[in-house]
C-alpha positions as CSV (number, residue, x, y, z in Angstrom):
1,X,-128.0,-46.0,-109.0
2,X,-128.0,-42.7,-110.9
3,X,-128.6,-39.6,-108.8
4,X,-129.0,-35.9,-109.1
5,X,-126.9,-33.2,-107.3
6,X,-128.4,-29.7,-107.1
7,X,-126.0,-27.0,-106.1
8,X,-122.7,-28.9,-106.6
9,X,-119.6,-28.1,-104.7
10,X,-116.0,-28.9,-105.6
11,X,-115.9,-31.9,-103.3
12,X,-118.5,-33.6,-105.5
13,X,-115.8,-34.0,-108.2
14,X,-114.1,-36.6,-105.9
15,X,-117.1,-38.8,-106.5
16,X,-116.0,-39.6,-110.1
17,X,-112.7,-41.2,-109.1
18,X,-109.7,-39.2,-110.2
19,X,-107.3,-42.2,-110.3
20,X,-107.3,-45.3,-112.5
21,X,-106.8,-45.5,-116.2
22,X,-108.6,-42.4,-117.6
23,X,-110.2,-39.2,-116.5
24,X,-112.4,-37.1,-118.9
25,X,-113.1,-33.4,-118.1
26,X,-115.2,-31.3,-120.5
27,X,-116.1,-27.7,-119.6
28,X,-116.8,-24.4,-121.3
29,X,-115.4,-22.1,-118.7
30,X,-112.7,-22.8,-116.1
31,X,-111.1,-20.9,-113.2
32,X,-108.0,-21.2,-111.1
33,X,-109.5,-22.3,-107.8
34,X,-111.5,-25.1,-109.4
35,X,-108.5,-26.2,-111.5
36,X,-106.1,-26.2,-108.5
37,X,-108.5,-28.4,-106.5
38,X,-108.2,-31.3,-109.0
39,X,-106.0,-34.0,-107.6
40,X,-105.7,-36.3,-110.7
41,X,-103.7,-39.5,-110.3
42,X,-104.9,-41.1,-113.5
43,X,-102.7,-42.6,-116.2
44,X,-104.4,-40.4,-118.8
45,X,-106.3,-37.1,-118.7
46,X,-108.5,-36.0,-121.6
47,X,-109.4,-32.3,-121.1
48,X,-111.9,-30.5,-123.4
49,X,-112.5,-26.7,-123.0
50,X,-113.2,-23.3,-124.5
51,X,-110.2,-21.4,-126.0
52,X,-109.9,-19.1,-129.0
53,X,-106.3,-18.4,-130.0
54,X,-107.5,-15.3,-131.9
55,X,-109.7,-13.7,-129.2
56,X,-108.9,-12.7,-125.6
57,X,-112.3,-11.4,-124.5
58,X,-113.3,-14.4,-122.4
59,X,-109.9,-14.5,-120.7
60,X,-110.0,-10.8,-120.0
61,X,-113.5,-11.1,-118.5
62,X,-112.5,-14.1,-116.4
63,X,-114.7,-16.7,-118.0
64,X,-111.6,-18.8,-118.7
65,X,-108.1,-18.8,-117.3
66,X,-105.5,-20.2,-119.8
67,X,-102.6,-19.5,-117.5
68,X,-104.1,-21.5,-114.6
69,X,-105.0,-24.3,-117.1
70,X,-101.4,-24.4,-118.3
71,X,-100.0,-24.5,-114.8
72,X,-102.3,-27.3,-113.8
73,X,-101.8,-29.4,-116.9
74,X,-98.0,-29.0,-116.6
75,X,-98.2,-30.1,-113.0
76,X,-100.3,-33.2,-113.9
77,X,-98.2,-34.0,-116.9
78,X,-95.3,-35.2,-114.7
79,X,-97.2,-38.4,-114.0
80,X,-100.1,-38.4,-116.5
81,X,-100.5,-38.6,-120.2
82,X,-102.3,-35.4,-121.2
83,X,-104.7,-34.9,-124.2
84,X,-105.8,-31.3,-124.4
85,X,-108.6,-30.3,-126.8
86,X,-109.9,-26.8,-127.3
87,X,-112.6,-25.0,-129.3
88,X,-113.9,-21.5,-129.3
89,X,-117.4,-22.9,-129.0
90,X,-116.9,-25.7,-126.5
91,X,-120.0,-26.0,-124.3
92,X,-120.2,-29.5,-122.7
93,X,-119.9,-29.9,-119.0
94,X,-118.9,-33.5,-118.2
95,X,-116.6,-35.0,-115.6
96,X,-115.8,-38.7,-115.7
97,X,-113.4,-40.9,-113.8
98,X,-113.1,-44.6,-112.9
99,X,-116.1,-44.6,-110.6
100,X,-118.7,-42.3,-112.1
101,X,-119.6,-39.4,-114.4
102,X,-121.1,-36.0,-113.6
103,X,-123.1,-34.4,-116.4
104,X,-125.1,-31.2,-116.3
105,X,-124.8,-27.5,-116.2
106,X,-121.8,-26.7,-113.9
107,X,-118.6,-25.3,-115.5
108,X,-115.3,-26.1,-113.8
109,X,-115.3,-22.7,-112.0
110,X,-115.8,-21.6,-108.5
111,X,-119.2,-20.2,-109.6
112,X,-120.2,-23.5,-111.1
113,X,-119.1,-25.6,-108.0
114,X,-119.9,-23.1,-105.2
115,X,-123.4,-24.1,-104.3
116,X,-124.9,-22.3,-107.3
117,X,-128.2,-23.0,-109.0
118,X,-126.7,-25.8,-111.0
119,X,-127.7,-29.4,-111.6
120,X,-125.5,-32.4,-112.2
121,X,-126.5,-36.0,-112.9
122,X,-124.3,-38.6,-111.1
123,X,-124.0,-41.7,-113.3
124,X,-122.5,-44.8,-111.9
125,X,-123.8,-47.5,-114.3
126,X,-120.9,-49.1,-116.2
127,X,-122.8,-49.5,-119.4
128,X,-123.8,-45.9,-119.4
129,X,-120.2,-44.8,-118.6
130,X,-118.9,-46.8,-121.7
131,X,-121.5,-45.0,-123.9
132,X,-120.5,-41.6,-122.5
133,X,-116.8,-42.4,-123.3
134,X,-117.7,-43.4,-126.9
135,X,-119.6,-40.1,-127.4
136,X,-116.8,-38.0,-125.9
137,X,-114.7,-39.3,-128.9
138,X,-117.4,-37.9,-131.2
139,X,-117.4,-34.6,-129.4
140,X,-113.6,-34.3,-129.6
141,X,-113.7,-34.5,-133.4
142,X,-115.0,-30.9,-133.5
143,X,-112.1,-29.7,-131.5
144,X,-108.4,-29.1,-131.9
145,X,-105.9,-31.2,-129.9
146,X,-103.1,-28.9,-128.8
147,X,-99.7,-29.4,-127.2
148,X,-98.7,-28.1,-123.8
149,X,-96.1,-26.0,-125.6
150,X,-98.7,-24.3,-127.8
151,X,-100.7,-23.4,-124.7
152,X,-97.6,-22.1,-123.0
153,X,-96.7,-19.8,-125.9
154,X,-100.3,-18.5,-126.0
155,X,-100.2,-17.6,-122.4
156,X,-96.7,-16.0,-122.6
157,X,-97.6,-13.9,-125.6
158,X,-100.9,-12.6,-124.2
159,X,-100.8,-12.4,-120.4
160,X,-99.5,-8.9,-120.2
161,X,-102.2,-7.6,-122.6
162,X,-104.9,-9.4,-120.6
163,X,-103.7,-7.8,-117.4
164,X,-103.5,-4.4,-118.9
165,X,-107.0,-4.6,-120.4
166,X,-108.4,-5.8,-117.1
167,X,-106.8,-2.8,-115.4
168,X,-108.2,-0.4,-118.0
169,X,-111.7,-1.8,-117.6
170,X,-111.3,-1.8,-113.8
171,X,-112.0,-5.6,-113.6
172,X,-110.7,-6.2,-110.0
173,X,-111.6,-9.8,-109.6
174,X,-112.7,-12.4,-112.1
175,X,-113.3,-15.4,-109.8
176,X,-116.0,-15.3,-107.2
177,X,-118.5,-17.4,-105.4
178,X,-121.9,-17.5,-107.2
179,X,-124.4,-14.7,-106.3
180,X,-126.8,-17.2,-104.9
181,X,-128.2,-17.9,-101.4
182,X,-126.8,-21.3,-100.2
183,X,-129.5,-21.5,-97.6
184,X,-131.8,-23.0,-100.2
185,X,-129.6,-26.1,-100.2
186,X,-130.1,-28.4,-97.2
187,X,-126.7,-30.0,-97.9
188,X,-125.0,-26.6,-97.1
189,X,-127.0,-25.8,-94.0
190,X,-128.1,-22.5,-92.7
191,X,-127.3,-20.2,-89.8
192,X,-130.4,-21.2,-87.8
193,X,-129.5,-24.9,-88.4
194,X,-125.9,-24.2,-87.3
195,X,-127.1,-22.8,-84.0
196,X,-129.3,-25.9,-83.5
197,X,-126.2,-28.0,-84.2
198,X,-124.1,-26.1,-81.7
199,X,-126.6,-26.9,-79.0
200,X,-125.9,-30.6,-79.5
201,X,-122.2,-30.3,-79.2
202,X,-120.5,-31.2,-76.0
203,X,-117.5,-28.9,-76.0
204,X,-116.8,-25.5,-74.5
205,X,-116.0,-23.8,-77.9
206,X,-119.5,-24.7,-79.3
207,X,-121.2,-23.6,-76.1
208,X,-119.3,-20.3,-76.1
209,X,-120.1,-19.5,-79.7
210,X,-123.8,-20.3,-79.1
211,X,-123.8,-18.0,-76.1
212,X,-122.3,-15.2,-78.2
213,X,-124.8,-16.0,-81.0
214,X,-127.6,-15.5,-78.5
215,X,-126.3,-12.1,-77.4
216,X,-123.4,-12.5,-75.0
217,X,-121.2,-9.3,-75.1
218,X,-123.4,-8.1,-78.1
219,X,-121.4,-10.4,-80.4
220,X,-124.4,-12.0,-82.2
221,X,-123.6,-10.0,-85.3
222,X,-120.1,-11.3,-85.3
223,X,-121.2,-14.9,-85.2
224,X,-123.9,-14.4,-87.8
225,X,-121.6,-12.9,-90.4
226,X,-118.8,-15.2,-89.4
227,X,-120.9,-18.3,-90.2
228,X,-121.8,-17.1,-93.7
229,X,-118.3,-15.9,-94.5
230,X,-116.6,-19.0,-93.3
231,X,-119.1,-21.2,-95.0
232,X,-118.2,-19.6,-98.3
233,X,-114.5,-19.9,-97.5
234,X,-114.7,-23.6,-96.7
235,X,-116.8,-24.4,-99.7
236,X,-114.3,-22.6,-101.9
237,X,-111.3,-24.4,-100.4
238,X,-112.4,-28.0,-99.6
239,X,-108.8,-29.0,-98.5
240,X,-109.1,-26.2,-95.8
241,X,-112.4,-27.7,-94.6
242,X,-110.9,-31.1,-94.3
243,X,-107.9,-29.6,-92.3
244,X,-110.1,-27.7,-89.9
245,X,-112.6,-30.5,-89.3
246,X,-109.8,-32.4,-87.6
247,X,-108.8,-29.6,-85.3
248,X,-109.9,-29.0,-81.7
249,X,-112.1,-25.9,-81.6
250,X,-111.2,-25.3,-78.0
251,X,-107.5,-25.1,-78.8
252,X,-107.1,-23.7,-82.4
253,X,-105.3,-20.4,-82.8
254,X,-105.4,-18.5,-86.1
255,X,-102.2,-16.7,-85.1
256,X,-100.1,-19.9,-85.2
257,X,-101.3,-20.9,-88.7
258,X,-98.8,-19.0,-90.8
259,X,-100.8,-18.8,-94.0
260,X,-104.4,-18.8,-92.7
261,X,-104.7,-15.0,-92.3
262,X,-103.2,-14.5,-95.8
263,X,-105.6,-16.9,-97.4
264,X,-108.6,-15.4,-95.6
265,X,-107.6,-11.9,-96.5
266,X,-107.3,-12.8,-100.2
267,X,-110.7,-14.6,-100.0
268,X,-112.5,-11.7,-98.4
269,X,-111.1,-9.2,-100.9
270,X,-111.5,-11.3,-104.1
271,X,-113.9,-14.2,-103.8
272,X,-116.5,-13.7,-101.1
273,X,-119.9,-12.4,-102.2
274,X,-123.1,-11.0,-100.6
275,X,-125.9,-13.4,-99.8
276,X,-129.6,-12.7,-98.9
277,X,-128.7,-12.4,-95.2
278,X,-125.0,-11.5,-95.5
279,X,-123.1,-8.5,-96.6
280,X,-119.3,-8.6,-96.9
281,X,-118.9,-4.9,-96.0
282,X,-120.5,-5.6,-92.7
283,X,-118.5,-8.7,-92.0
284,X,-115.3,-6.7,-92.8
285,X,-116.1,-4.3,-90.0
286,X,-115.8,-7.2,-87.6
287,X,-112.7,-8.9,-89.1
288,X,-109.1,-7.9,-88.1
289,X,-107.2,-6.0,-90.8
290,X,-104.8,-8.9,-91.3
291,X,-107.7,-11.0,-92.3
292,X,-109.1,-8.6,-94.8
293,X,-111.3,-6.6,-92.4
294,X,-111.2,-3.1,-90.9
295,X,-111.0,-3.8,-87.2
296,X,-107.8,-2.5,-85.7
297,X,-108.7,-3.7,-82.2
298,X,-109.5,-7.4,-82.3
299,X,-111.8,-7.7,-79.3
300,X,-113.8,-10.9,-79.6
301,X,-113.1,-11.2,-83.3
302,X,-110.1,-13.4,-83.1
303,X,-111.7,-15.5,-80.4
304,X,-114.7,-16.1,-82.7
305,X,-112.6,-17.0,-85.7
306,X,-110.4,-19.4,-83.6
307,X,-113.5,-21.3,-82.5
308,X,-115.6,-21.0,-85.6
309,X,-113.1,-22.2,-88.2
310,X,-113.1,-25.8,-86.8
311,X,-116.8,-25.6,-85.8
312,X,-118.1,-24.5,-89.2
313,X,-115.9,-27.1,-90.9
314,X,-117.3,-29.9,-88.7
315,X,-120.8,-28.7,-89.3
316,X,-120.4,-28.7,-93.1
317,X,-118.9,-32.1,-93.0
318,X,-121.9,-33.4,-91.2
319,X,-124.3,-31.7,-93.6
320,X,-122.5,-32.7,-96.8
321,X,-122.2,-36.4,-95.7
322,X,-125.8,-36.6,-94.5
323,X,-127.3,-35.2,-97.7
324,X,-124.9,-37.0,-100.0
325,X,-126.0,-40.3,-98.6
326,X,-129.6,-39.5,-99.4
327,X,-129.0,-38.5,-103.0
């Protein structure tokens, strides 16, 4: 049965089946985080995207990331036959594997797959998939098939210029979560719903976070901002969510996870965005400096993060699974 996904996230790409004989990806814009998430095990990858070899503006402004594309395609090419097509006017957004196809408005970017106001049709009918594949061939006739070597030369010849122009224009970060409240999407939950979920959990970590959310030690602001920030983080990095959902919230310690603080710091500084009921600058006042915040003394901050990383991950798993079954 065909279904509709509103507010897609990166994990939805897994639905299409990235193994098998062929994978087709068509997008206008593309970003590093989304590209890095792809775990393609297919015999062949057909990739169609926006790229103009005579114009750098879209790269400078962060709408496309040819360097990230080159690195990802090179990685995949070790085991997969790559067919890369580009056009300066490419506009289609289509993702098709051996199980299904996603067609709609979302580009292969963190913005497109970060719970944004986007819509994708999930198509599983075999006859429809065959028709889509036939029309992808027609679409590709308007594009140029390029080699990995040509893409590499383009990146090497222009990367320094792109970095310089970004610096001159004070473009600090070009890949962020969408400026959109994820509370409008049931599948991504909300802070109030998270607190209701905590009440149903039979573990001390959940009980303690709920007590703090309700005012213990005046830490309710920490829990409130922590939920929104960690929800954005775990949506941006689905592999992190899957890791944390398996951990015991009573025992986890951020300090023993060598790369966790580094990843969170980079996320806070470069990717996180404000929402209707969440401001990064306020969250940073609670976060330790090593996590991208401003707090020199940790107080309850580390204790909150230790518990909330696994708790928010488990909560999101439950929400995504429940809503996905209904779609």
